[in-house]
Backbone as a ProteinNet text record, in pm:
[ID]
protein_1_A
[PRIMARY]
MIEPIAYVRRLEGKSNAHLIRFNDGKEYAVKYFQPGFEKSLPNEWIAYCLARYLGLPIPFARLVEIPEEFSSDVPQLAQLNFSKTQFASLFVPNCSNGHQVRKVAEISNHRSLAAIILFDYWLYNRDRTLKNILLHEENQNSYHLRVIDHAEIFGSYCWTLPYLSKLPAKVMKSRTHQLMALFIEDKEAFGEGLEIIQRIPTFLIEEIVSLIPEDWNVPQEEKRAIVNALVHRRKKYLPRLIDKFIQKVYLPLHEKNE
[TERTIARY]
84.9	0	88.1	48.5	127.2	118.8	218.9	225.4	232.2	169.7	174.2	311	354.8	484.6	474.7	369.1	359.1	214.2	175.1	42.9	52.5	-42.8	-38.2	-137.3	-267.1	-367.2	-504.5	-595.3	-734.8	-804.1	-890	-962.1	-1099.6	-1152.5	-1282.8	-1392.1	-1503	-1616.9	-1643.9	-1758.1	-1802.6	-1763	-1694.8	-1670.9	-1539.4	-1475.1	-1357.2	-1244.1	-1208.7	-1102.4	-975.3	-862.3	-732.5	-636.5	-558.9	-461.1	-331.9	-293.7	-176.1	-88.1	42.9	138	184.1	190.7	228.4	362.3	413.1	546.3	549.3	437.2	439.2	462.6	486.7	514.5	390.1	271.8	147.3	72	-13.5	-97.9	-240.8	-303.1	-438.2	-528.3	-654.9	-756.6	-806.7	-770	-802.1	-923.3	-1026.3	-1145.9	-1142.3	-1159.5	-1158.4	-1300.3	-1312.9	-1439.3	-1465.1	-1590.7	-1623.8	-1766.1	-1788.8	-1923.2	-2021.9	-2141.3	-2242.2	-2239.1	-2128.9	-2111.9	-2076	-2141.7	-2099.8	-2101.9	-2184.3	-2194.8	-2116	-2044.5	-1974.8	-1864.1	-1787.3	-1679.8	-1733.3	-1830.1	-1889.3	-1950.7	-2016	-2073.4	-1966	-1855.9	-1746.6	-1691.2	-1673.5	-1617.6	-1709.4	-1837.4	-1932.3	-1939.1	-1952.6	-1963.9	-1837.3	-1722.4	-1596.8	-1584.2	-1609.5	-1594	-1689.9	-1814.4	-1911	-1876.5	-1831	-1793.1	-1674.5	-1578	-1461.7	-1504.6	-1594.3	-1641.7	-1711.2	-1785.8	-1859.1	-1770.8	-1646.4	-1555.5	-1583.3	-1643.4	-1672	-1543.3	-1538.7	-1418.2	-1411.2	-1352.1	-1340.4	-1194.6	-1138.2	-998	-973.9	-856.7	-816.9	-825.9	-871.6	-882.7	-839.2	-813.7	-770.4	-798.8	-797.2	-807.2	-667.8	-657.1	-527.7	-541.6	-428.6	-423	-328.4	-374.5	-293.2	-244.2	-113.8	-63.7	-94.7	-121.4	-155.2	-42.7	81.6	194	201.7	154.1	150.6	42.4	-77.8	-188.4	-163.7	-100.4	-79.7	11.9	93.1	183.2	119.2	-3.7	-74.3	-199.1	-205	-320.1	-454.5	-459.8	-586.5	-632	-540.4	-572.5	-574.9	-524.2	-499.2	-623	-740.7	-863	-948.9	-890.7	-972.7	-959	-873.6	-852.5	-963.1	-1084.7	-1197.1	-1199.9	-1128.2	-1121.9	-980	-948.1	-815	-798.2	-905.6	-899.7	-966.2	-903.5	-959.7	-970.7	-1044.9	-1064.9	-982	-895.9	-804.6	-826.4	-851.6	-873.9	-758	-701.6	-587	-620.5	-538.2	-559	-519.5	-611.3	-585.8	-556.2	-432	-396.2	-448.7	-440.6	-473.8	-617	-707	-848.9	-928.5	-1045.1	-1139.1	-1270.8	-1348.1	-1482.3	-1577.3	-1702.5	-1796.6	-1825.8	-1812.3	-1834.7	-1722.4	-1605	-1487.7	-1468.7	-1546	-1533.4	-1648.9	-1617.5	-1720.7	-1790.1	-1713.9	-1772.9	-1720.1	-1811	-1774.1	-1832.5	-1745.5	-1791.3	-1793.1	-1710.7	-1700.3	-1655	-1706.2	-1657.1	-1600.3	-1470.2	-1402.4	-1448.5	-1481	-1527.7	-1680.1	-1747.1	-1893	-1965	-1897.9	-1962.9	-1983.4	-1920.8	-1937.9	-2052.1	-2106.3	-2197.3	-2330.8	-2387.9	-2515	-2498	-2385.4	-2359	-2345.7	-2288.3	-2275.4	-2413.3	-2499.9	-2635	-2710.7	-2701.5	-2762.5	-2709.4	-2579.7	-2513.5	-2568.7	-2582.7	-2633.2	-2776.9	-2858	-2996.9	-3005	-2920.7	-2919.2	-2885.1	-2780.9	-2735.2	-2802.1	-2895.9	-2961	-2856.6	-2771	-2671.2	-2727.9	-2787.4	-2847.9	-2744.9	-2620.5	-2514.7	-2422.2	-2473.6	-2392	-2401.8	-2335.2	-2332.4	-2216.2	-2210.1	-2099.5	-1965.2	-1970.3	-1846.5	-1794.4	-1882	-1843.3	-1812.2	-1765.9	-1704.3	-1570.6	-1476.7	-1348.4	-1338.4	-1299.9	-1286.5	-1141.5	-1080.6	-942.2	-943.4	-894	-897.6	-791.3	-834.9	-744.3	-715.3	-817.6	-805.6	-894.9	-894.5	-972.3	-1119.6	-1171.4	-1311	-1351.6	-1253.9	-1280.3	-1222.4	-1305	-1265.1	-1286.8	-1201	-1222.2	-1287.1	-1397.9	-1476	-1453.7	-1433.6	-1426.6	-1528.9	-1574.8	-1669.3	-1598.4	-1634	-1574.9	-1683.5	-1647.3	-1728	-1863	-1864	-1986	-2027.2	-1997	-2027.6	-2176.3	-2258.6	-2401.8	-2486.5	-2430.7	-2518.5	-2618.1	-2723.7	-2836.3	-2898.4	-2874.4	-2939.8	-2881	-2778.4	-2729.8	-2595.6	-2516.6	-2392.8	-2418.5	-2548.4	-2581.1	-2714.3	-2733.9	-2859.4	-2877.7	-3002.3	-3034.5	-3101.9	-3110.9	-3161.1	-3300.1	-3398.6	-3531.8	-3530.7	-3441.1	-3439.5	-3398.8	-3313.5	-3265.3	-3377.5	-3482.1	-3591.6	-3691.1	-3673.4	-3768.3	-3695.8	-3588.2	-3516.6	-3609.4	-3607.6	-3697	-3678.1	-3788.1	-3785.4	-3842.3	-3761.5	-3805.9	-3688.5	-3721.4	-3617.5	-3552	-3420.2	-3346.4	-3312.6	-3319.5	-3278.2	-3126	-3062.4	-2915.8	-2867.3	-2804.9	-2745.2	-2635.6	-2571	-2462.2	-2516	-2626	-2688.5	-2736.8	-2785.8	-2827.9	-2709.2	-2597.2	-2476	-2432.6	-2430.8	-2391.7	-2487.1	-2617	-2716.9	-2698.7	-2650.7	-2629.2	-2529.7	-2437	-2330	-2352.6	-2468.8	-2503.7	-2572.4	-2510.1	-2554.2	-2680.4	-2702.7	-2815.8	-2877.7	-3007.8	-3075.2	-3060.6	-3023.1	-3002.6	-2888.4	-2800.8	-2689.2	-2740.6	-2856.1	-2913	-2955.2	-3015.2	-3057	-2939	-2831.2	-2710.8	-2649.4	-2644.2	-2588.6	-2672.8	-2804.9	-2896.1	-2875.2	-2857.8	-2837.5	-2710.5	-2605.5	-2479.2	-2498.2	-2564.8	-2588.2	-2670.2	-2770.6	-2857.2	-2788.1	-2675.2	-2600.9	-2490.5	-2468.5	-2366	-2404.6	-2316.5	-2352.2	-2384.1	-2490.1	-2526.7	-2415.5	-2346.4	-2238.5	-2125.6	-2106	-2003.5	-2044.8	-2171.2	-2220.9	-2204.9	-2237.7	-2223.3	-2076.9	-1985.8	-1842.7	-1793.1	-1833.6	-1793.6	-1840.1	-1964.6	-2020.8	-1954.6	-1922.4	-1860	-1721.1	-1657.9	-1522.2	-1518.7	-1633.6	-1634.3	-1556.4	-1456.5	-1375.7	-1460.1	-1422.7	-1498.9	-1502.2	-1393.2	-1388.3	-1476.1	-1546.3	-1644.5	-1782.6	-1791	-1909	-2039.2	-2034.7	-2156.5	-2195.6	-2302.8	-2340.9	-2389.7	-2390.8	-2430.5	-2572.3	-2659.9	-2797.9	-2801.6	-2719.9	-2714.6	-2646.7	-2546.2	-2480.5	-2578.1	-2658.6	-2759.7	-2860.5	-2896	-2992.9	-2936.4	-2807.6	-2743.8	-2754.4	-2719.8	-2725.3	-2867.9	-2961.9	-3101.9	-3150.3	-3111.7	-3154.6	-3098.7	-2971.1	-2908.6	-2970.1	-2992.4	-3048.7	-3193.6	-3270.8	-3411.5	-3426.8	-3346.3	-3360.6	-3324	-3221.1	-3181.7	-3285.2	-3360	-3460.2	-3594	-3640.5	-3775.8	-3784.5	-3688.7	-3702.6	-3615.6	-3495.1	-3402.3	-3455.9	-3516.1	-3569.9	-3671.3	-3762.3	-3863.1	-3802.1	-3704.1	-3639.8	-3568.4	-3497.7	-3423.5	-3518.7	-3628.4	-3727.5	-3783.3	-3810.5	-3857.3	-3750.5	-3624.1	-3515.9	-3508.4	-3519.5	-3513.9	-3628.3	-3748.3	-3865.4	-3865.4	-3820.5	-3831.5	-3705.9	-3590.4	-3465.5	-3394.8	-3364.1	-3281.7	-3348.3	-3468.8	-3534.1	-3562.7	-3615.6	-3637.1	-3508.6	-3397.6	-3271	-3228.3	-3242.7	-3199	-3297	-3424.4	-3521.5	-3497.8	-3458.6	-3431.1	-3310.2	-3212.6	-3088.4	-3092.3	-3202.6	-3210.1	-3226.6
-119.6	0	124.1	223.9	346.9	423.8	510	586.8	735.4	818.5	964	1020.5	1118.6	1181.1	1332.7	1395.8	1541.5	1586.8	1677	1738.4	1858.6	1870.4	1980.8	2090.4	2058.1	2159.2	2093.5	2170.1	2126.1	2160.4	2073.9	2096.5	2156.5	2227.8	2291.2	2185.8	2227.6	2137.4	2094.6	2027.2	1988.4	1846.2	1776.1	1632.8	1602.7	1706.5	1685.7	1616.6	1671.4	1614.7	1697.2	1625.8	1690.5	1634.6	1724.4	1682.9	1641.8	1515.4	1459.4	1389.4	1410.1	1342	1212.8	1104.9	973.4	928.2	819.2	772.9	703.7	701.8	655.9	772.8	892.4	1010.9	1082.8	1039.1	1098	1167.3	1260.3	1330.4	1277.1	1261.5	1207.4	1301.1	1309	1375.7	1272.6	1290	1192.6	1241.3	1158.7	1190.6	1115	1189.9	1133	1105.6	1003.1	979	1095.3	1141.5	1247.5	1229.9	1259.8	1249.9	1336.8	1284.8	1356.7	1322.1	1262.6	1222.3	1073.4	995.4	857.1	769.1	800.2	713.5	766.2	876.4	933.9	842.5	780.1	692.2	561.1	493.4	375.9	410	524.9	567.3	582.4	646.6	666.6	531.9	440.1	309.1	233.3	227	154.8	216.5	348.7	417.1	398.8	407.3	393.4	254.4	152.8	15.7	-12.2	31.8	9.3	91.4	214.3	298.9	240.8	187.1	125.1	2.8	-75.6	-194.3	-153.7	-45.1	1.9	79.5	103.9	176.1	324.9	380.2	523.3	603	725.4	808.1	866.3	790.8	831.2	816.5	912	899.6	772.7	714	597	629.8	534.3	555.2	429.5	444.4	330.9	362	256.8	273.1	296.6	387.3	417.6	425.8	410.5	431.9	548.6	643.1	758.8	739.4	716.4	694.3	812.4	780.8	884.1	985.6	938.6	1030.9	1131.6	1091.4	1185.5	1290.8	1248	1340	1435.5	1386.7	1469.6	1588.5	1580.8	1691.2	1793	1765.8	1856	1908.5	2038	2091.7	2059.2	2060.4	2034.1	1888.7	1799.7	1657.4	1603.8	1679.7	1628.2	1568.5	1622.6	1576	1486.2	1432.4	1362.9	1211.1	1155.1	1010.7	933.8	944.1	871	727.6	699.9	564.3	536.3	408.8	367.1	385.8	363.1	361.1	485.4	543	658	626.8	711	691.9	795.3	748.6	838.1	828.7	943.5	951.9	1027.6	971.8	1032.9	1173.8	1269.6	1408.8	1425.3	1481.5	1501.5	1649.1	1684.1	1825.3	1881.1	2011.7	2082.1	2056.8	2053	2035.5	2150.8	2173.3	2272.1	2202.7	2258.4	2204.1	2275.4	2231.9	2285.4	2433	2485.2	2627.4	2713.4	2655.4	2732.2	2737	2660.1	2655.6	2732.8	2831.7	2917.4	2854.1	2779.6	2721.6	2581.6	2487.5	2350.2	2321.7	2316.4	2291	2141.8	2065.9	1922.9	1849.2	1729.2	1639.4	1517.3	1497.6	1395.1	1254	1230	1097	1094.8	1148.9	1162.4	1028	921.1	790	738.5	802.7	762.8	836.9	938.6	1029.3	965.6	886.6	821.2	726.6	657.2	564.2	638.3	758.5	837.1	876.2	921.3	959.9	839.5	726.5	603	568.5	576.9	547.1	635.4	764.9	857.5	826.5	786.7	752.7	618.7	526.6	397.2	415.2	489.7	508	627.2	691.4	812.3	911.8	953.5	1055	1191.1	1257.7	1388.1	1500.9	1465.8	1566.1	1573.5	1541.7	1557.6	1704.6	1789.8	1932.1	1961.8	2085.8	2127	2122.3	2126.4	2115.4	1972.7	1877.3	1737.3	1668.7	1749.6	1695.3	1766.8	1696.8	1755.5	1761.6	1877.6	1897.2	1929.2	1843.2	1863.7	1907.5	2026.1	2079.5	2011.6	1949.1	1879.5	1963.9	2032.4	2130.1	2247.4	2353.2	2470.5	2435.1	2454.5	2428.5	2282	2191.9	2048.4	1984.3	1910.5	1862.8	1712.7	1653.8	1517.8	1532.1	1460.7	1475.6	1357	1387.1	1285.7	1319	1216.2	1237.1	1215.2	1296.1	1287	1305.2	1276.5	1303.6	1232.3	1114.5	1034.8	1011.8	1108.1	1095.2	1095.2	1142.3	1154.7	1063.9	950.3	853.4	802.6	739.3	700.7	823.9	939.9	1062.5	1134.2	1076.4	1139.1	1081	1163.3	1115.5	1063	1057.9	1002.1	926.9	852.8	779.3	676.4	641.6	540	421.9	311.7	187.5	202	263.1	271.2	347.7	443.8	527.7	449.8	348.2	273.3	202.7	165.7	91.8	182.8	313.5	406.5	524.4	492.9	597.3	658.3	788.9	855.3	804.3	801.7	759.8	873.6	976.2	1094.8	1151.6	1234.7	1301.1	1408.4	1404.7	1499.4	1626.3	1738.3	1863.7	1872.9	1871.6	1873.8	1943.6	2056.8	2126.1	2041.7	1961	1876.7	1767.2	1705.2	1605.4	1668.6	1791.2	1859.8	1884.8	1927.2	1948.7	1819.5	1710.5	1582.1	1540	1558.2	1513.9	1580	1702.4	1774.1	1702.9	1627.8	1565.5	1415.6	1365.6	1225.6	1220.3	1154.2	1162.5	1082.3	976.2	887.1	837.4	848.5	804.4	654.7	579.4	435.6	405.1	503.5	484.6	455.6	509.1	483.7	337.6	284.1	144.2	50.1	82.4	-0.7	3.5	123.1	136	67.2	75.8	9.2	-140.9	-196.3	-340.3	-384.6	-304.3	-337.7	-335.8	-232.9	-224.1	-342.8	-381.8	-491	-626.6	-632.4	-759	-771	-668.5	-679.6	-792.7	-889.8	-1001.2	-953.9	-1006.1	-968.7	-1003.7	-1114.5	-1153.8	-1051.9	-980.4	-875.9	-757.4	-719.9	-612.1	-651.8	-776.6	-826.1	-820.7	-856.8	-856.2	-714.8	-619.6	-480.4	-430.5	-457.4	-410.4	-480.6	-607.7	-682.5	-629.3	-562.1	-510.1	-371	-318.2	-191.7	-212.9	-131.7	-151.7	-155.7	-243.6	-261	-133.7	-54.5	64.9	178.8	156.4	254.3	225.2	118.9	90.4	77.1	-2.2	-34.5	-176.5	-194.8	-329.8	-417.6	-547.1	-641.8	-615.9	-574.1	-545.7	-434.7	-332.7	-223	-267.1	-351.8	-401.8	-481.5	-564.2	-640.6	-546.6	-441.1	-344.6	-268.6	-239.8	-172.4	-259.6	-387	-479.9	-490.7	-507.9	-520.9	-396.1	-280.1	-154.3	-141.7	-176.2	-165	-262.7	-385.4	-486.5	-452.4	-413.8	-381.4	-257.2	-155.5	-28	-42.3	-121	-132.6	-210	-299.2	-378.2	-306.1	-251.9	-198.5	-53	29.3	173.6	233.1	181.9	246.5	254.9	150.2	163	276.4	287.4	392.9	530.8	539.4	667.2	720.1	632.7	677.8	712.6	639.7	676.3	815.8	846	979.9	1084.8	1052	1146.5	1175.2	1072.3	1089.9	1180.9	1155.4	1231.6	1375.8	1395.5	1527.8	1613.8	1550.1	1626	1608.4	1484.6	1459.1	1506.7	1461.1	1495.7	1645.7	1710.9	1857.6	1934.4	1894.6	1962.6	1947.1	1828.3	1802.7	1861.7	1863.7	1927.9	2077.8	2135.4	2277.4	2315.6	2223.7	2254.3	2213.3	2155.8	2114.1	2235.3
0	0	0	-79	-86.7	45.5	67.9	192	161.1	245.2	222.9	259.1	181.3	211.4	227.9	174.5	187.6	175	264.3	254.7	162.3	69	-27.8	10.3	14.8	49.1	65.7	124.9	134.7	3.4	-41.9	-165.5	-137.1	-233	-216.4	-202.9	-140.7	-130	12.9	30	163.2	199.9	107.4	129.9	201	255.6	340.5	265.4	148.2	65.2	78	81.1	96.5	-7.5	-66.3	-167.1	-97.1	-117.3	-49.3	-151.7	-139	-227.8	-160.4	-239.4	-186.7	-245	-189.5	-229.5	-364.8	-436	-574.8	-670	-612.2	-691.9	-741.5	-697.4	-746.3	-632.5	-672.8	-577.1	-586	-469.3	-462.2	-382.3	-424.6	-344.9	-244.7	-119.3	-14.8	64.1	65.8	142.7	273.1	380.5	514.8	563.1	642.1	711.7	805.7	812	906.9	958.2	1084.5	1142.5	1065	1046	970	821.7	777.1	636.7	632.6	716.9	740.1	615.5	518.1	400.7	280.8	296.5	181	128.9	216.9	170.7	113.5	178.7	113.8	-22.1	-32.4	-160.1	-267.1	-229.9	-325.3	-373.4	-282.7	-317.7	-413.6	-380.1	-464.6	-603.3	-608.3	-737.8	-820.6	-755.9	-830	-892.1	-813.6	-864.3	-979.5	-966.7	-1073.6	-1197.4	-1176.1	-1289.1	-1364.6	-1292	-1357.7	-1437.8	-1381.3	-1453.7	-1582.7	-1578	-1695.1	-1793.4	-1756	-1843.9	-1851.7	-1747.3	-1747.3	-1723.3	-1771.1	-1753.6	-1612.6	-1523.1	-1383	-1342	-1268.1	-1227.3	-1145.5	-1162.8	-1084.6	-935.9	-857.2	-712.7	-639.4	-511.8	-430.3	-283.3	-201.8	-58.2	-1.8	94.4	154.8	306.2	373	517.3	544.3	623.8	660.3	803.3	824.1	959.8	1052.1	1177.3	1273.9	1289	1279	1294.2	1180.1	1060.3	947.6	971.6	1007.2	1027.4	1143.2	1248.5	1367.1	1340.1	1234.6	1200.1	1106.6	1064.3	971.8	1041.6	1073.7	1147.4	1082.9	949.5	880.4	894.3	931.9	939.7	1082.5	1175.4	1310.6	1377.2	1346.7	1412.8	1323.8	1216.5	1117.2	1116.5	1196.2	1191.5	1263.4	1209.3	1266.8	1216.5	1108.7	1055.9	1008.3	998.8	955.1	804.9	729.5	583.8	525.7	423.6	354.7	205.1	133.2	-10.5	-85.2	-175.5	-246.4	-396.6	-458.4	-602.5	-665.6	-771.9	-837	-884	-847.9	-888.8	-1034.9	-1113.6	-1256.2	-1279.2	-1314.4	-1332.9	-1464.6	-1477.7	-1602.3	-1647.6	-1550.7	-1581.1	-1522.2	-1577.6	-1525.4	-1497.4	-1404.9	-1386.8	-1482.2	-1482.9	-1579.8	-1564.5	-1442.5	-1420.9	-1479.6	-1491.1	-1532.6	-1684.1	-1756.5	-1902.8	-1964.4	-2046.3	-2103.2	-2223.3	-2303.2	-2423.4	-2446.5	-2464.2	-2499	-2637.2	-2735.5	-2872.3	-2904.7	-2832.5	-2860.8	-2735.7	-2715.3	-2610.7	-2680.9	-2668.7	-2748.2	-2712.4	-2586.4	-2544.4	-2531.6	-2631.5	-2627.3	-2621.7	-2663.3	-2659	-2516.7	-2418.5	-2277.8	-2209.4	-2272.3	-2203.1	-2167	-2257.5	-2226.3	-2108.1	-2103.1	-1992.9	-1860.3	-1862.9	-1739.8	-1687.9	-1777.4	-1735.9	-1680.3	-1748.4	-1697.9	-1559.2	-1543	-1416.9	-1305.4	-1332.1	-1230.9	-1192.7	-1289.6	-1258.2	-1185	-1220.9	-1152.2	-1005	-976.1	-838.9	-769.6	-836.9	-789.4	-736.5	-828.5	-797.4	-835.8	-741.4	-768.1	-760.3	-742.3	-725.5	-847.3	-966.1	-1087.1	-1131.2	-1056.7	-1087.9	-1181	-1228.6	-1314.6	-1241.7	-1108.7	-1031.1	-1026.5	-1055.4	-1040.6	-1173.3	-1268.7	-1389.7	-1408.9	-1469	-1504.7	-1656	-1706.9	-1850.5	-1883.4	-1963.5	-2007.2	-2153.4	-2179.8	-2315.7	-2401.8	-2509.5	-2600.9	-2724.5	-2773.4	-2881.3	-2843.2	-2920.7	-2885.5	-2870.7	-2749.7	-2714.4	-2727.6	-2738.5	-2743.1	-2617.9	-2544.3	-2412.7	-2396	-2312.5	-2262.6	-2126	-2104	-1981.1	-1887.3	-1760.1	-1655.3	-1547.4	-1476.8	-1366.9	-1233.8	-1135.7	-1002.7	-897	-773.3	-654.5	-656.8	-595.7	-587.1	-441.5	-357.3	-214.7	-186.4	-282.4	-257.2	-346.1	-388.3	-452.9	-348.4	-394	-307.6	-242	-302.7	-260.5	-141.8	-77.5	45.2	88.2	158.2	220.3	361.1	400.7	533.2	526.8	415.5	400.6	512.7	535.7	635.2	565.6	633.9	575.5	510.7	575.3	512.9	380.1	365.6	246.1	121.7	137.7	22.6	-53	15.5	-48.6	-118.9	-107.1	-170	-236	-308.6	-381.2	-486.2	-502.7	-598.6	-741	-814.3	-954.7	-1039.1	-1055.5	-1129.1	-1208.8	-1307	-1385.5	-1298.4	-1290.1	-1206.5	-1285.4	-1218.7	-1280.4	-1274.3	-1388.8	-1391.8	-1518.6	-1502.1	-1616.6	-1679	-1596.6	-1646.9	-1737.2	-1697.9	-1783.9	-1914.9	-1907.9	-2029.8	-2121.7	-2062.3	-2140.9	-2209.4	-2133.9	-2191.1	-2302.2	-2278.8	-2375.1	-2511	-2511.7	-2637.5	-2728.7	-2669.1	-2747.1	-2769.5	-2727.5	-2753.2	-2889.6	-2986.1	-3125	-3153.6	-3079.6	-3110.5	-2980.8	-2968.1	-2845.7	-2822.4	-2927.1	-2910.8	-2814.4	-2792.5	-2698.6	-2558	-2523.9	-2391	-2378.2	-2480.8	-2477.2	-2466.9	-2537.4	-2531.7	-2392.8	-2333.7	-2199	-2094.5	-2109.2	-2016	-2018.1	-2135.8	-2147.9	-2075.8	-2084.3	-2017.1	-1865.1	-1813.8	-1669.7	-1620.5	-1697.1	-1654.8	-1662.7	-1734.6	-1744.1	-1639.8	-1561	-1456.7	-1362.2	-1340.2	-1250.8	-1109.4	-1054.1	-917	-819.9	-845.2	-752.5	-754.1	-867.2	-871.3	-784.4	-791.1	-705	-558.3	-527.4	-390.1	-345.9	-435.5	-402.3	-374.8	-458.3	-438.4	-302.6	-270	-143.5	-25.1	-42.3	67.7	101.6	6.5	26.9	88.8	126.8	201.3	331	359.3	480.1	607.6	696.5	820.3	904.5	899	983.6	931.1	818.7	773.1	832.6	909.7	992.7	914.2	808.5	734.4	773.2	849.6	894.9	780.5	803.7	700.8	650.4	736.9	696.9	591.4	610.6	514	384.9	394.2	273.7	188.3	251.6	176.7	112.3	184.6	131.9	12.1	13.2	-100.6	-225.3	-210	-323.7	-375.6	-285.2	-325.8	-398.7	-348.3	-410.9	-552.1	-569.9	-701.6	-801.1	-757.6	-847.3	-881.8	-781.3	-803.2	-891.2	-864.6	-936.5	-1084.4	-1114.1	-1255	-1335.9	-1271	-1342.4	-1352.5	-1239.6	-1235.2	-1277	-1234.8	-1252.7	-1362.9	-1380.9	-1473.5	-1616.7	-1670.6	-1807.5	-1820.8	-1723.4	-1729.1	-1708.3	-1618.5	-1591.9	-1715.3	-1783.8	-1901.1	-2015.1	-2026	-2126.8	-2098.6	-1971.3	-1934.5	-1965.9	-1937.2	-1965.2	-2115.1	-2195.4	-2341	-2386.8	-2335.9	-2379.3	-2327.9	-2203.1	-2141.4	-2155.3	-2175.7	-2180.4	-2314.9	-2350	-2469	-2597.8	-2624.6	-2751.4	-2763.8	-2661.3	-2672.5	-2701.8	-2640.5	-2666.4	-2811.1	-2866	-3002.8	-3104.8	-3072.5	-3162.1	-3167.8	-3055.6	-3049.9	-3133.8	-3144.2	-3215.2	-3361.8	-3406.3	-3547.6	-3641.3
[MASK]
++++++++++++++++++++++++++++++++++++++++++++++++++++++++++++++++++++++++++++++++++++++++++++++++++++++++++++++++++++++++++++++++++++++++++++++++++++++++++++++++++++++++++++++++++++++++++++++++++++++++++++++++++++++++++++++++++++++++++++++++++++++++++++++++++

C-alpha cells in the first residue's frame, strides 16, 4: 500500500477532501471519514468500482491508510482520523470544472456520455453538478470529460436503511446532464448502456459491497440493502427513468438545435 509523504492543500467542497502526495510520486484527493457524512466513503467506493467496470471516464482511485503520525503533524488533518482507511482519487492536473469553461464545442469521449447519465440515474446521484465533472482541453473548445465526486449517490452522504428501499424515480434537474445530452448523437446509446448495466452479474455487485472496509461501519444489513436496491432499481425503474429522460430532456434539446 502506498504511503503519504507530503500534505499539499485542502480541496474545495463539503466532502472533506485533501490533496496529499504519496510515495508513488502521485498526488491524490483523499477523502476522510467524518461524522455527519458517514456514508460518503462507502458511496465513493461503490460508485468507483461500478464505474470502472462500466468503463466510465473516472480517475483511478484506491483505498489508503494515513498513519496517525503523518496526520498529527498537519493541522488540517490532526482531528480527522476517525477511521483507519480513507478513499483516495488520483488528482488530474490541467483540468477545469464545468463552471470554469465558457464554451464547450465538442466532447471527445462523447460515446461515454449516455452511460454516465444512466449510471447517475441507476445510483440516484443527484449531485452531478458542473463542479463534479473535469474537462481537459485537447483542442480549442474540445474537451475530454471525466466524472468525479460520488459521495451523494443514493441521494445522500448520510442515508439510512429505510431510504434505500424508496429511492426517488423521477427526472433529475441537472445542467450537467443537459450538457452531456447535447453531445449524444443517437438516443439508441441509452438502450445499449442500459443493457450493459442490466447484465452486470449480481455476484459482482455483492463482491464490491462486501469489500467496504470494516472501519467505515456499514453493517451487514445495510450491505444487503445496497445490493437489493441496485439490483431492483436497474430492473424496475431504470428503463422507465431513461425513457422519461429521453422524452423530457434529450429529444427537446436536439429538436431545439435542429
